[in-house]
VMD Tcl script that builds the backbone (N, CA, C; Angstrom):
set m [mol new atoms 207]
animate dup $m
set s [atomselect $m all]
$s set {name element resname resid chain x y z} {
  {N N MET 1 A 122.456 124.452 163.130}
  {CA C MET 1 A 121.807 123.356 162.478}
  {C C MET 1 A 120.958 122.604 162.644}
  {N N LEU 2 A 119.762 122.327 161.559}
  {CA C LEU 2 A 118.430 122.160 161.930}
  {C C LEU 2 A 118.186 120.850 162.078}
  {N N LYS 3 A 117.340 120.904 163.265}
  {CA C LYS 3 A 116.968 119.591 163.955}
  {C C LYS 3 A 115.561 119.240 162.928}
  {N N ILE 4 A 115.614 118.103 162.198}
  {CA C ILE 4 A 114.280 117.580 161.463}
  {C C ILE 4 A 114.183 116.483 162.252}
  {N N ASN 5 A 112.594 115.718 162.658}
  {CA C ASN 5 A 112.618 114.892 162.953}
  {C C ASN 5 A 112.726 113.771 161.728}
  {N N ILE 6 A 113.029 112.349 162.385}
  {CA C ILE 6 A 113.483 111.099 161.144}
  {C C ILE 6 A 111.884 110.981 160.693}
  {N N SER 7 A 110.430 111.302 160.944}
  {CA C SER 7 A 109.527 111.189 160.281}
  {C C SER 7 A 109.203 112.638 159.319}
  {N N ARG 8 A 109.848 113.248 159.224}
  {CA C ARG 8 A 109.927 114.719 158.211}
  {C C ARG 8 A 110.626 114.243 157.077}
  {N N LYS 9 A 111.701 113.717 157.676}
  {CA C LYS 9 A 112.932 113.692 156.849}
  {C C LYS 9 A 112.019 112.552 155.845}
  {N N ILE 10 A 111.502 111.552 156.403}
  {CA C ILE 10 A 111.579 110.255 155.587}
  {C C ILE 10 A 109.776 111.362 154.706}
  {N N TYR 11 A 109.727 111.733 155.266}
  {CA C TYR 11 A 108.150 112.756 153.936}
  {C C TYR 11 A 109.168 113.199 153.056}
  {N N LEU 12 A 109.361 114.120 153.411}
  {CA C LEU 12 A 110.679 115.066 152.266}
  {C C LEU 12 A 110.924 114.367 151.211}
  {N N MET 13 A 111.790 113.224 152.373}
  {CA C MET 13 A 112.449 112.100 151.080}
  {C C MET 13 A 111.995 111.793 149.628}
  {N N GLY 14 A 110.519 110.831 150.531}
  {CA C GLY 14 A 108.951 110.675 150.042}
  {C C GLY 14 A 108.733 112.020 148.666}
  {N N ALA 15 A 108.366 112.599 148.950}
  {CA C ALA 15 A 107.995 114.101 148.272}
  {C C ALA 15 A 108.714 114.609 146.953}
  {N N VAL 16 A 110.386 114.751 147.403}
  {CA C VAL 16 A 111.212 114.534 146.274}
  {C C VAL 16 A 110.982 113.447 145.215}
  {N N GLN 17 A 110.850 112.146 145.820}
  {CA C GLN 17 A 111.039 111.066 144.568}
  {C C GLN 17 A 109.855 110.894 144.200}
  {N N PHE 18 A 108.945 111.559 144.598}
  {CA C PHE 18 A 107.574 111.259 143.909}
  {C C PHE 18 A 107.664 112.813 142.764}
  {N N LEU 19 A 108.334 113.738 143.100}
  {CA C LEU 19 A 107.826 114.765 142.171}
  {C C LEU 19 A 109.387 114.781 141.103}
  {N N LEU 20 A 110.460 113.796 141.490}
  {CA C LEU 20 A 111.399 113.036 140.623}
  {C C LEU 20 A 110.565 112.270 139.413}
  {N N ILE 21 A 109.840 111.355 140.055}
  {CA C ILE 21 A 108.868 110.410 139.336}
  {C C ILE 21 A 108.117 110.870 138.049}
  {N N LEU 22 A 107.638 111.986 138.604}
  {CA C LEU 22 A 106.586 112.611 137.942}
  {C C LEU 22 A 107.201 113.809 137.003}
  {N N LEU 23 A 108.428 114.270 137.285}
  {CA C LEU 23 A 109.495 114.514 136.179}
  {C C LEU 23 A 109.631 113.477 135.125}
  {N N VAL 24 A 110.364 112.503 135.333}
  {CA C VAL 24 A 110.714 111.358 134.341}
  {C C VAL 24 A 109.469 111.014 133.217}
  {N N GLY 25 A 108.474 110.763 134.297}
  {CA C GLY 25 A 107.097 110.718 133.846}
  {C C GLY 25 A 106.455 111.576 132.207}
  {N N LEU 26 A 106.642 112.243 132.873}
  {CA C LEU 26 A 106.129 113.799 131.889}
  {C C LEU 26 A 107.098 113.458 130.487}
  {N N THR 27 A 108.738 113.892 130.974}
  {CA C THR 27 A 109.575 113.778 129.928}
  {C C THR 27 A 109.220 112.459 128.905}
  {N N GLY 28 A 109.570 111.403 129.646}
  {CA C GLY 28 A 109.076 109.875 128.608}
  {C C GLY 28 A 107.767 110.335 127.685}
  {N N TYR 29 A 106.444 110.670 128.781}
  {CA C TYR 29 A 105.445 111.252 127.681}
  {C C TYR 29 A 105.440 112.152 126.516}
  {N N LEU 30 A 106.761 113.051 126.540}
  {CA C LEU 30 A 106.895 114.693 126.021}
  {C C LEU 30 A 107.629 113.551 124.873}
  {N N GLN 31 A 108.158 112.596 124.946}
  {CA C GLN 31 A 109.742 111.945 123.975}
  {C C GLN 31 A 108.256 111.136 122.712}
  {N N MET 32 A 107.730 110.407 123.813}
  {CA C MET 32 A 106.577 109.709 122.483}
  {C C MET 32 A 105.951 110.242 122.098}
  {N N ALA 33 A 105.295 111.287 122.733}
  {CA C ALA 33 A 104.633 112.261 121.637}
  {C C ALA 33 A 105.683 112.714 120.750}
  {N N LYS 34 A 106.513 112.805 120.868}
  {CA C LYS 34 A 107.362 113.293 119.630}
  {C C LYS 34 A 107.376 112.483 118.686}
  {N N ILE 35 A 107.803 111.080 119.092}
  {CA C ILE 35 A 107.839 110.119 118.197}
  {C C ILE 35 A 106.958 109.864 116.972}
  {N N GLY 36 A 105.134 110.268 117.986}
  {CA C GLY 36 A 104.332 109.868 116.993}
  {C C GLY 36 A 104.163 110.869 116.446}
  {N N HIS 37 A 104.473 112.319 116.054}
  {CA C HIS 37 A 104.000 112.914 115.341}
  {C C HIS 37 A 104.966 112.790 114.350}
  {N N GLU 38 A 106.496 112.391 114.786}
  {CA C GLU 38 A 107.293 112.004 113.405}
  {C C GLU 38 A 106.790 110.647 112.816}
  {N N LEU 39 A 106.377 110.020 113.212}
  {CA C LEU 39 A 106.107 108.666 112.344}
  {C C LEU 39 A 104.609 109.045 111.613}
  {N N VAL 40 A 103.556 110.147 111.991}
  {CA C VAL 40 A 102.608 110.431 111.299}
  {C C VAL 40 A 103.364 111.230 109.898}
  {N N GLY 41 A 104.100 111.870 110.487}
  {CA C GLY 41 A 104.605 112.656 108.758}
  {C C GLY 41 A 105.227 111.648 108.134}
  {N N ILE 42 A 106.128 110.696 108.491}
  {CA C ILE 42 A 106.409 109.172 107.491}
  {C C ILE 42 A 105.259 108.500 106.862}
  {N N ALA 43 A 104.424 108.417 107.415}
  {CA C ALA 43 A 102.949 107.483 107.183}
  {C C ALA 43 A 102.519 108.850 106.142}
  {N N GLU 44 A 102.741 109.910 105.870}
  {CA C GLU 44 A 101.845 110.942 105.320}
  {C C GLU 44 A 102.820 111.208 103.810}
  {N N GLU 45 A 104.111 111.442 104.208}
  {CA C GLU 45 A 104.755 112.495 103.016}
  {C C GLU 45 A 105.862 111.236 102.292}
  {N N ASP 46 A 106.486 110.379 103.631}
  {CA C ASP 46 A 107.659 109.218 102.629}
  {C C ASP 46 A 106.814 107.903 102.066}
  {N N ILE 47 A 106.383 107.413 103.103}
  {CA C ILE 47 A 105.506 106.167 102.189}
  {C C ILE 47 A 104.980 106.460 100.807}
  {N N PRO 48 A 104.429 107.337 100.383}
  {CA C PRO 48 A 103.639 107.432 99.416}
  {C C PRO 48 A 104.586 108.023 98.039}
  {N N LEU 49 A 105.132 108.586 98.875}
  {CA C LEU 49 A 106.927 108.526 97.952}
  {C C LEU 49 A 107.469 107.292 97.529}
  {N N THR 50 A 107.727 106.796 98.359}
  {CA C THR 50 A 108.543 105.872 98.003}
  {C C THR 50 A 107.366 104.560 97.097}
  {N N ASN 51 A 105.942 104.494 97.519}
  {CA C ASN 51 A 105.399 103.721 96.392}
  {C C ASN 51 A 105.146 104.346 94.953}
  {N N LYS 52 A 105.431 105.789 94.890}
  {CA C LYS 52 A 105.442 106.719 93.525}
  {C C LYS 52 A 106.565 106.006 92.720}
  {N N VAL 53 A 108.019 105.918 93.767}
  {CA C VAL 53 A 109.185 105.538 93.346}
  {C C VAL 53 A 109.043 104.628 92.353}
  {N N SER 54 A 108.729 103.394 93.269}
  {CA C SER 54 A 108.324 101.545 93.042}
  {C C SER 54 A 108.076 101.448 91.684}
  {N N LEU 55 A 106.606 102.510 91.498}
  {CA C LEU 55 A 105.779 102.252 90.448}
  {C C LEU 55 A 106.403 102.392 89.369}
  {N N LEU 56 A 107.169 103.954 89.372}
  {CA C LEU 56 A 108.021 104.360 88.277}
  {C C LEU 56 A 108.875 103.655 87.645}
  {N N LEU 57 A 109.659 102.890 88.407}
  {CA C LEU 57 A 110.896 101.895 87.898}
  {C C LEU 57 A 110.407 100.375 87.680}
  {N N LYS 58 A 108.861 100.235 88.003}
  {CA C LYS 58 A 108.223 98.869 87.557}
  {C C LYS 58 A 107.624 98.969 86.478}
  {N N THR 59 A 107.328 100.672 86.143}
  {CA C THR 59 A 106.832 100.656 84.380}
  {C C THR 59 A 108.509 101.023 83.895}
  {N N SER 60 A 108.671 101.418 83.833}
  {CA C SER 60 A 110.609 101.918 83.386}
  {C C SER 60 A 111.016 100.557 83.123}
  {N N CYS 61 A 110.901 99.359 83.851}
  {CA C CYS 61 A 111.451 97.858 83.408}
  {C C CYS 61 A 110.651 97.449 82.851}
  {N N GLY 62 A 109.407 97.571 82.714}
  {CA C GLY 62 A 108.238 96.952 81.656}
  {C C GLY 62 A 108.888 97.729 80.364}
  {N N ASN 63 A 109.007 98.717 80.130}
  {CA C ASN 63 A 109.481 99.581 78.744}
  {C C ASN 63 A 110.383 98.834 78.480}
  {N N LEU 64 A 111.359 99.029 78.861}
  {CA C LEU 64 A 113.098 98.421 78.920}
  {C C LEU 64 A 112.751 96.868 78.113}
  {N N CYS 65 A 112.311 95.604 79.427}
  {CA C CYS 65 A 111.743 94.898 78.300}
  {C C CYS 65 A 110.996 94.498 77.104}
  {N N CYS 66 A 109.974 95.822 77.010}
  {CA C CYS 66 A 109.615 95.727 75.484}
  {C C CYS 66 A 110.361 96.340 74.444}
  {N N LEU 67 A 111.234 97.028 74.596}
  {CA C LEU 67 A 112.585 97.575 73.748}
  {C C LEU 67 A 113.456 96.607 73.357}
  {N N LYS 68 A 113.706 95.626 74.367}
  {CA C LYS 68 A 114.759 94.586 73.836}
  {C C LYS 68 A 114.119 93.677 73.043}
  {N N ASN 69 A 112.956 93.350 73.610}
  {CA C ASN 69 A 112.372 92.221 72.368}
  {C C ASN 69 A 112.083 92.835 71.039}
}
mol reanalyze $m
mol bondsrecalc $m
mol representation Tube
mol addrep $m
Protein backbone atom coordinates (compact mmCIF):
# COMPACT_ATOMS: atom_id res chain seq x y z
CA MET A 1 0.00 0.00 0.00
CA LEU A 2 1.25 3.46 -0.86
CA LYS A 3 2.25 5.69 1.98
CA ILE A 4 1.59 9.29 1.09
CA ASN A 5 2.23 12.19 3.41
CA ILE A 6 -0.79 14.02 4.73
CA SER A 7 0.39 17.24 3.11
CA ARG A 8 0.53 15.56 -0.30
CA LYS A 9 -2.93 14.11 0.21
CA ILE A 10 -4.24 17.56 1.02
CA TYR A 11 -2.57 19.05 -2.07
CA LEU A 12 -3.95 16.23 -4.21
CA MET A 13 -7.47 16.73 -2.87
CA GLY A 14 -7.18 20.48 -3.46
CA ALA A 15 -6.05 19.92 -7.04
CA VAL A 16 -8.91 17.51 -7.70
CA GLN A 17 -11.42 19.97 -6.24
CA PHE A 18 -9.97 22.78 -8.32
CA LEU A 19 -10.29 20.71 -11.49
CA LEU A 20 -13.88 19.82 -10.62
CA ILE A 21 -14.71 23.48 -10.04
CA LEU A 22 -13.18 24.34 -13.43
CA LEU A 23 -15.25 21.59 -15.07
CA VAL A 24 -18.48 22.86 -13.49
CA GLY A 25 -17.65 26.44 -14.48
CA LEU A 26 -16.88 25.48 -18.06
CA THR A 27 -20.10 23.49 -18.32
CA GLY A 28 -22.10 26.43 -16.98
CA TYR A 29 -20.41 28.83 -19.36
CA LEU A 30 -21.12 26.64 -22.38
CA GLN A 31 -24.77 26.21 -21.37
CA MET A 32 -25.19 29.98 -20.96
CA ALA A 33 -23.62 30.57 -24.37
CA LYS A 34 -26.06 28.07 -25.87
CA ILE A 35 -29.00 29.85 -24.23
CA GLY A 36 -27.70 33.17 -25.54
CA HIS A 37 -27.65 31.88 -29.11
CA GLU A 38 -31.20 30.55 -28.71
CA LEU A 39 -32.39 33.94 -27.43
CA VAL A 40 -30.86 35.68 -30.43
CA GLY A 41 -32.69 33.25 -32.70
CA ILE A 42 -35.98 33.94 -30.94
CA ALA A 43 -35.44 37.69 -31.13
CA GLU A 44 -34.58 37.63 -34.83
CA GLU A 45 -37.16 35.10 -36.07
CA ASP A 46 -40.09 34.62 -33.73
CA ILE A 47 -40.75 38.16 -32.51
CA PRO A 48 -40.98 39.73 -36.00
CA LEU A 49 -43.33 36.90 -37.03
CA THR A 50 -45.51 37.58 -34.00
CA ASN A 51 -45.62 41.27 -34.88
CA LYS A 52 -46.70 40.46 -38.44
CA VAL A 53 -49.47 38.15 -37.22
CA SER A 54 -50.66 40.80 -34.77
CA LEU A 55 -50.78 43.41 -37.53
CA LEU A 56 -52.68 41.00 -39.77
CA LEU A 57 -55.23 40.35 -37.03
CA LYS A 58 -55.65 44.07 -36.33
CA THR A 59 -56.32 44.84 -39.98
CA SER A 60 -58.68 41.86 -40.29
CA CYS A 61 -60.67 43.00 -37.27
CA GLY A 62 -60.78 46.52 -38.66
CA ASN A 63 -62.12 45.23 -41.97
CA LEU A 64 -64.77 43.17 -40.20
CA CYS A 65 -65.94 46.21 -38.26
CA CYS A 66 -66.26 48.19 -41.48
CA LEU A 67 -68.27 45.38 -43.10
CA LYS A 68 -70.68 45.12 -40.16
CA ASN A 69 -71.65 48.80 -40.39
